[in-house]
N, C-alpha and C positions, 0 to 999 in steps of 0.2 A: 504494500500500500504506500501511497505518497500523497502530497497535497494536490489541489486542483491544478496548480501551475506545473507540478511534476508530471501529472497525468497528461496534460496538454503537450508538454515537451516530449514525453515518451511516444505520443501518438504521431509525431512528425516523422517523415521519411528520414532515414539516418543521415544523409548528407545535409538536409535542411536543418535537422536538429543540431548537428555539429556546428554549422554556420551560425545558428542563433546563439548557441552557448558561447561561441568564441567572440562574436562581434556585437550582438544586440546591446549588452551593457554600454559599450562604447557609443553606439548610435543613440541610446537614451541620453547619455551625458552630453554629447555634441548637439543633440536636438533640443536640449532644455527640458526633457521629460524626467525631471528629478524624482517626482513621486513614483513613477513606474520603476525607476532604477532602484530606489530605496525598497520598494515592495519586493522586487526580485531578490535583493541582497539580504532580506530578512525572511525569506521563504525557504523552509527546509528542503522542499522538493527541488528547488533550483540548486541549492548547495549540493545535494546528492548527485544530481544529473551532471553538473559542471565538474565536480570532483571526479566522477567516474569517466567522463568523456575527454576532459581536457587536462585535469590534474590540479594539484593544490596550489602551485605557484601562480597559475593564471587566475584562479579563484581569489587568492589574496590580492592580486593586482587590481581586480575589479573594484575593490573598496577604495583604492586610491583615486578612481574616477569620480566617486561620489562624495568623498570627504570634503573637497574644496567647495562643494555646491550646497552643503547643508550646515546647519548650526544647532546649538542647543542640545535638546534631548536626542534628536536624530543623529547628530554628529557623535555624541557620546555612545549611542547604541551601536552604530557602525564601527566605531573605533574599538569597542569591546569585542565584537564578533570577529573583526579582522585580527585583533590581538590573540584571541583564542585559537583561530585557525593557524596563525603563525607559530604559536607555541606547540600546536599539534602536528605541524607539517611533517616532522620526522617519523611520526607514527602513521599518518595517513598515506605517506608515500609507500609504506609497506602493506598496510591493511586499510582499505577504504571503508570497510564495515565499521570501523571504530569511530566514525564521525559523531554518532549520537553520544557515545561514552565520553568523548573528548569535550564536546560542547557542554554536556551536563557537568562533568567534573571540573570544568574551568569557569563556567558562567553562572552556575547555581548560586543564588543569593537567598539564603534562608529567610532574611528579613522581608523579602518581597514576594516569596512564594509560599503559599499555605496549602498543604496537601490535606485532603480528606479522603478516607477510604472506608465506605460503608457497604454492608451486604444485607440483602433481604434474607430471611431465614431459609428460603428455598434454594438459595444459591449454594448452600452447603450440601444439598442432596446430589449425589453422583448422577451424572448424565442428565437427569430431568432438570436440574438447576441451570444447566447451560441453555436450555430452550426457553426459559421464562425470562421476563424483564430483568435487566441487570443495572445495578448502580454503576455509574461511571466515575472513575477517579478524575479529579479536576484540580485546577489551580486558580486562586484569586490573583489576577495579574493586571498590570497597568501598562507596561511598556513593551517594546518589541523584543527585547532579549528574552523575557519570560514567555512571550507568545511563540517565539522560535523554539524554545525548549518544549513547550506544550505540543506544538506541531510534531516535533520529532518523536515524542513519547506516544502520541495518538496514532502515528502511522506505523509504529513498530508492532509486528505480529509474532516475532520470535522471542524466545527467552532471552533475558538480559539482566545484567547487574546494574540497577539504577542507583546512582550515588544519592545518599540521603543528605550529605553535606558536601561542600566544596572539598575536593580531595586531590586535585591536580593543580599545577602552577597556574595562577590566575593572571589575566591581562592587567589586573590592578597592581601587580607586583613588579619587582625589579627585573625578572627574567624576560627576555624578548624572544629568544628562539634557541633551539637545540640543533646542533649539526652532527649528523651521523655519516659514517663512511669508513672510518678507520676500523680495523679489526682487532686492535690491541691498545695497550696503554698509550695515552697522549703524553709525550715526554717534554715537549716545549712548544711555545707559541710566540710568534713575532708578528708585528703589525707594520705595514708600510708607512712611510712618513706622512703620506696624505690621508691616512686613516681609512682608506677605502678597502684594503684587503688584509686578510690574516693568513699566515702560513703556519701550519702545524706539522710537527714531526711525531713519529710514532714508533712503537716497538714492532709494528707490522712491516718495517723496513721502508716505508714510504713517507713522502711529504705531500700535503694537500694545500692548495691555494683556494681561499674562500672569499666570496663577496660579502662583506660585513653587513651591507644594507639589506640584502635579500636573504642571506644565509645559504646561498647556493654554492655548491662546489664548482670551481672554475677548471681546475686541472689537478692531476696527480703526478708527482715526480717520483719515478722509480729508477733504481740503479744501485742503491746500497744492498749489500748481501747479508748484513746483520742489522739488528735493531738500531734505529736512529735516535741519538741521545739528546741533540739540541739543534736549534736553528736560529739564525740571525739574518737581518736584512741590511744591506749597505745603506748609507745615509742618503744616496740619490734614489733609493727605492727601486733600482733596476736589477739587482742581483740578490739571490738567496744563497746562503751558505749553510751547509748542514754537516754535522759530525756524527760518527757512527762507531759502533763496536767492531766494525770491519776494518778499523785502524786507518780510516780515510776521512778527509774533509772534501766535500764536493761543492763546487760553485755552479749555480744555475741561473739562467736568464729567466726572470720572472714573467716576461711578456709571452714567451712561447714554450717555457718549460724545458728548454734544451740544456743539457749539461755542458758547461763551458770548460771545466778543469777538475781534475782529481789530484788531491795532495795526499801522498802517503805519509803516515806518521810512524816513525820507527819505535816509538815508546809505548806500544800497546794500545788497547782500546781507548778511544777518546770519550771521556765521560761528560765533558761540558766545554763551552767556549763562550767568548764575548768578542764584540767588535769595538774598536776605538771610535770615539765620537766623530772623527773626521772620515771614518769609513775606510781608512788606508790599511789597517792591520787587524788581523785576527789573532786572538790569544786563546790557545786551547790547553786543556788539562787532561792528563791521561790516567789510566788505571795504575800505572807504575810510578805515579808521583812526579811526572815531568810536566813543566810548563813551557810551551813552544810558541814563539811569535812568528807569524807569517805575514808576508806582504801580499795584499789582495791582488794588485795589478799583475804581479809576476808569478805569484804562487810560490815564491822562494821562502825558505826558512831563514829568518834573520836573527833569531835569538833562541837560547835554550837555558832554562833554569831547572836543575834536577836535584834529586836526593831528598825529596820531602817524604814524610811518613804517610803511607796510605794513598789511596786513590783521591785525586782532586775532584771534589763533588760539586763545587760552586765557584763561579768567578763573577766579579763585577768590576767595571772600570769607572773611576770617578768622572763626572761630567767635564772636568777640565782636562781630562786625558793624562793626568800626571801619574796616578797610582792605579795599580792592579791589585785588587783585594781578592784573595782566594782562600779556600778552606778545604781541608781533607777530612775523610771519614774517621781519621784517628784523632781529630780534635785540634789540629794545628790551624791557626789563623795567620796568614801571611799578608803583609802590606809591602808591595813592591813598587819602588820608584824605578820603573822599567827603563827609562832613558839613562838614569844614573847607575842603574844596575845595583841598587841598594835594597836589601830585604830586611824587614823587621818581622820577627816571628813571635807570636803570642800563643800560649797554650790554653785552650778553652777546656780541654779534658773530656769533651763530649763531641760526638760526631757532628760535623757541620753539614746542614741540609740545604740551606739557601742563603744568598747574600744579595743585598742591594745597598747602594750608597746614596747619600742625600744630595740635593741639587747644588749646595754650596761646596761640595767635595770635602766636607769636614768630618762627617760621621758615616759609620757603616752600621746597617741593621743586619743581624744574622740570626738564623734559627738553629737550634741544636736538638739532637735526639735526647731521649730519656727524661729531661726535665721539662719538656714542652714549653720552653720560654722563648721570648723574643729579646735579644740582647742588643744594646747600642754601645759602640766603641767610638772613641775619638781617634781619628786617623793619625793626627800629628803626634800625639803622646802614646797612643796604643792602649789607653786606659779604658776600662769599662765604666760607663757613666750612668747606665740605666739598665734595668732588667724588668721586663713585663712578663709576669708569670700567671699561672692559673688557667691555661688553655686546656681544652678537652681533646688532647692528642697532640702529636708532633706537627710542627709547621713544616710542610713539604715544599712550599714554593712562595716566592715573594716578588712583588713588582711595585714600582713607584709611579706616580703621575708625573707628567713632563714638568709641571711647575714645582715639584718636590714637596707639595703640601700634604699629600696623602700616600699611604702605603697599603697595598692589599696583600693578605696572606692566605694561603691555601692549607687546609688541615687534613690530618689523617682521619678525622671524624666526618669527612665529606663536606665540610662547610668552608665558606670564604668570609673573611672579616676585613672591614675597612677601618683604617687607623688615621688619626690626624697626627702628623709628625710633631707639630709644635707642642701640643698638650699631652701627647702619648696616650690619648684616649681612644677607645673603640667607638666608632660612629654607628656601624650597622653590621649585621650578619646576613649572609645570603645562604639559603638552603636550597638543595635541588639535586646535586650530584648523588649518584648511587655508589660512588667509590671515592678513594683518596684523591684530593685535588692536587695534581702533579705539575700543572703549568698555569701561568698567569701572564697577561699582558693588558696594557691600558692604551686606548686610542689617544693620539696626540691632542684631540680636542676635548679630552677629559670626559666624554659622554659615556663611554662603554668600557666595561671590563670583559675580557675574553678569557675563559677558563677551560682547562682540559683536565681529564680525570682518568683514573684506572678503569672507570666504567666505559671507556672508549669513546665517550661523547665530548663535544665542545659546546659550551653554552655562552651566549652573549647576554650581558646584564647591563641595565642602566646604572651608571655610577651614582647618580642622585636618586636615592631610593624613593619609590612612590608609596604614599599612604595606602595601605590595604583596607578594603571595606569590610573584610571579615578575615578570620584567622583559621588556617588549616590546623586540624589536630595533629600534633607532632611531638616527637622526642628530639633531643639534640644529638642523638646517634642512632645507628641502625636498630630497628625494632626486631627483637628475636623471638618473642612469644606473645600471643594474645589468647585470652580465655574469657568466654562469655558466661555470666552467672546463670543459674538454673531458671530464674524468672525471665531471662532474656532481655533485661532492661539495662544492665551495665556490662562493661567489658574492662578487664584488667590487662594492661599491656606492659611488657618489660623490655627495656632496651639494653644495648651492649654495655652502657656505662653504669649499669646496676640500678637504674631508676625505674620504679613501677608507678603507673598512673591508672587511676580508676575513672572511667568515663561513663556518661549517659549515652546510650546508643542513639536514641531519637534526636538528641540535640547536639551531640558531640561535646557537651560541656564537661570540663574536667572537674571531678568531684574532690579528688584527693591525690597527693603525691607521696610516695614512699621511697626511702633510700635503703637499699640492701646493705648488709654489713660486708658482703663480698661482691665484687663486680664480675666475677666469673659466672658465665651462663652455662648451664648444663644442656648441651645440645645432643645428648645421647638419644638414639632412636630405639634403644632396647625396650621391649615390652614383654609382659607376661599375660598369657591368655589360656584359660582352661588347662592349667598345669603344663602349658608349653611356654618355654622361654625362647623368644625370638630375638636373635642377635645378628644385625647386619655386620658384615666384615668391615674393618677399619681401613682396609686397603682398597684398591680400585678393581678388585675381582668381581664385584657386584653380587656376591653370594650372600644368602641369609641362612644362618644355621638355626635349627630348631631342636631344643633340648627338652628333656623331661625334667621338670622342676624338682620332683621328688628324689631322683637319683643321679641327675646330671648326665644321664646317657643321651646320646644324640639320636633323635628320631630320623632326621633326614636333612638335606641341604637344598634350599630353593635356589636353583641356578637358572639364569636367563638374562639378567642384567649384565651389561658389559662394562660398567663402571660403578663407582661407589654409590651405595644406597643411602639416601639422606633422610627418608621419612617412611614410617610404617603406621598403618591404621588397621585394626581388626574390625570385622563385620560379624557380630555375634550370632545373629539369627541364621545366616547362611554358612557360618563357620568358614569365612573367607578372610583373606588379607589383601590389602592394597599397598603397593610400595612405589616410591618415587626415587629416581636415580639421576646421577650426573650424565647418564647416557641419553637424556632428554625424554625418557619414556616413563609411563606408569605401567605396572603389571598387577593383574588380579590373580590370586592364588587360592587353591583349595587346600585348606589346612588339614583336612582328613587324609588326603592322598599325597599332598606335597607337589601336586601338578599345577602348571601354569594354565590359567583359563583364557586369559585375554591380555593383549598389549594395547595400551592407549598411546597413540602417536600424534603429535601436533605441536609440541613445544620445540623451540630451536636451541634452547640452552638447558642447563641442569634444572631438574625438578627438585625444589627445596622442601616443599611441604605438601601433604595430601590430607584432606578431611572428608568425612562421610556424613551425609545428612541423617537425621534421626530416624527416618523411615527406611534407610539403607538403599535408596533408589538412585541417589545422586552422589557424585564425587566432585570435589573441587581441588584443583592443584594450583600451586604458585611456583613461579620459576624465575631464574636469573634472566630470562628474556623479557622481564617486566610484566608478564601477563598472568592473569588469574583466569583459569578455564573451568567451565562446568561440563561434566560428562554424564551420560546415561550409563549407570553401572552395568546394566544387563546387556546393552548392545555395544557399548564402547563409543557411541556417537558423541561428538562434541556439540554441546547445545548453546553455549555462550562463551564470550571471550572479552575480557576487560584489560586494557593496556594502561599501566601506571607509568609514572615518570622515573621509576627506579626498580631494581629487582625486588620481587615479592619474597619476603623472608618467613612469613608465618600467616596463618589464617584460622578462623573459627566460624562455626555455624551455630546459630541460636537454636534452641529446642523447637521453635516454631517453623524451622526449615526455610525461613525467608531472610532473616537478618544475617548478614555476613560481614565480618570485620577482618581486615587484612592489614599487616604491617609491612613496610618496605625498608630498604637499606638507607634511604635518605632521612628516615625518622618519622615519616608520615604514618598516620593511622587512617585507613579508609573504611568508612561506614557505608555499606551497600545494602540494597534490598533486591532480593532475587525475585524477578517478576516474569510472568508469561509461561511458567512451568506447569 
């Protein structure tokens, strides 16, 4: 089913429909038919048809046609919808059926939407109840955003996870878009001097060039044979320089992606590098503790400093170009006057992870492992003058604004923080990555922060944070466990940092916070059922051993998974077991015979958690591919699919079989209603 506009578009001949979808919004804008243009852009049927036929990028562009022509509430509405689509682009490029989930998860405003759900008594009668009049679920609504969500819900005939509360990044917040394409950890990010492009390096051995304004990938640079560790851009913005574990530096033409030169490093894998402010020299640090200076124009090695303890993990050059500040994983902090060839060595005693210097070239900010602190040293004297402690995890990356007033730091707890240099105060925190934040860069105009993560994504954020109209239920670190109370009204969530929170399911309101005495989370999947002790192997064999609890004799081994098993759930009535594995599958087993009954395939990454509905008819699985999937236990058919902004780490189903709560690695708690089943 779809809207009237959607039905009309579907009825057009395919060539005409494609032409209408591609060009009619432009005709409306040029012809002054603003009302019709706005009506199309707030119609779910049009959004579905345009997305399916033309793609998400063209759909987002349509809103740029209308925004200059409208004002007030209409402008705000279109801006919100466009922002939600831009935030969802990386999901919709892979799965267009996620449109309704993405719009609901990002645009839902509980203050403006009031749900009611009533039933006549006969609706509870099987079969007969479906033939008699039904109460319809509805919304009290006023503006087009809510009307759009209502349209989407009314047209959906298949089962789905309806968000009860906003649970995905909102267009009200700082995040603008997420860039996907790399297949492994993002190691570094550099931005061109004009602020138009970003270049990322990755452990997948490639570099990618991105358009910051659209979030579109422009080009992939391939040539390195091992993981790429860092990337810089020359001051004229014409060349990209990358370093790699393959012991080379490579110089690329940013306009056409061609490799211009390869510089072989004799001192082992290159861990990091920096470029001088004038763009004439590269300074690289190796795994063997060697610092090498290269001339960009000729590719010649013009300096070598060696004999330092441990791998050189971080390098920063002062804005005046006089000093090179670098640190090793053994805790040495070196300040090098590279033209005078004088080195001052300080011992921090803790592994140095990231370094940046202030605009006046007087101070260096650095992060260290173990104590999770941000330290400030005076370059001239080598003295530590400040220590900012109390962070929730190691600082993995640092970057400063061009004016030197602010520093951003990326953390092991998946967050990003903005600091004011003068006051040493934290200004704001950005949540959203599903893994450690490993790379940061700031555009020259100070508008955007670009971040990269172990979750393989790149995110673009507004530096001046926007006031949010509502708050997403979240922890400050990855959520590891959720449990719903027997009355189905509250949920208890537990995060990696040892914090427990009690929530109301219907409102998402936090009732209470608890702090555990130990921060260690028990992630064991071992369970006991009917005198059977079920133990998944700790290695990657994928086996599940079944023992007799009374005498510890082994009954049998469940073999079928090809990688580590992460989650087990028993099904008491049918005497069955469901398992989720790193091999991306779920398997259903007969516990009486030890035989595999069925394999559920559909996830693209490891299955982390499985749950069974109280009537034992449905299975829900959560995965590192960011999805929560609903399955028919008897047939193995996938019924519904919800895509979050980060890997799903845990989930629970209420006794009523409808309320579903899931936690993810970014710290969010998702409150969902299972509908249409």
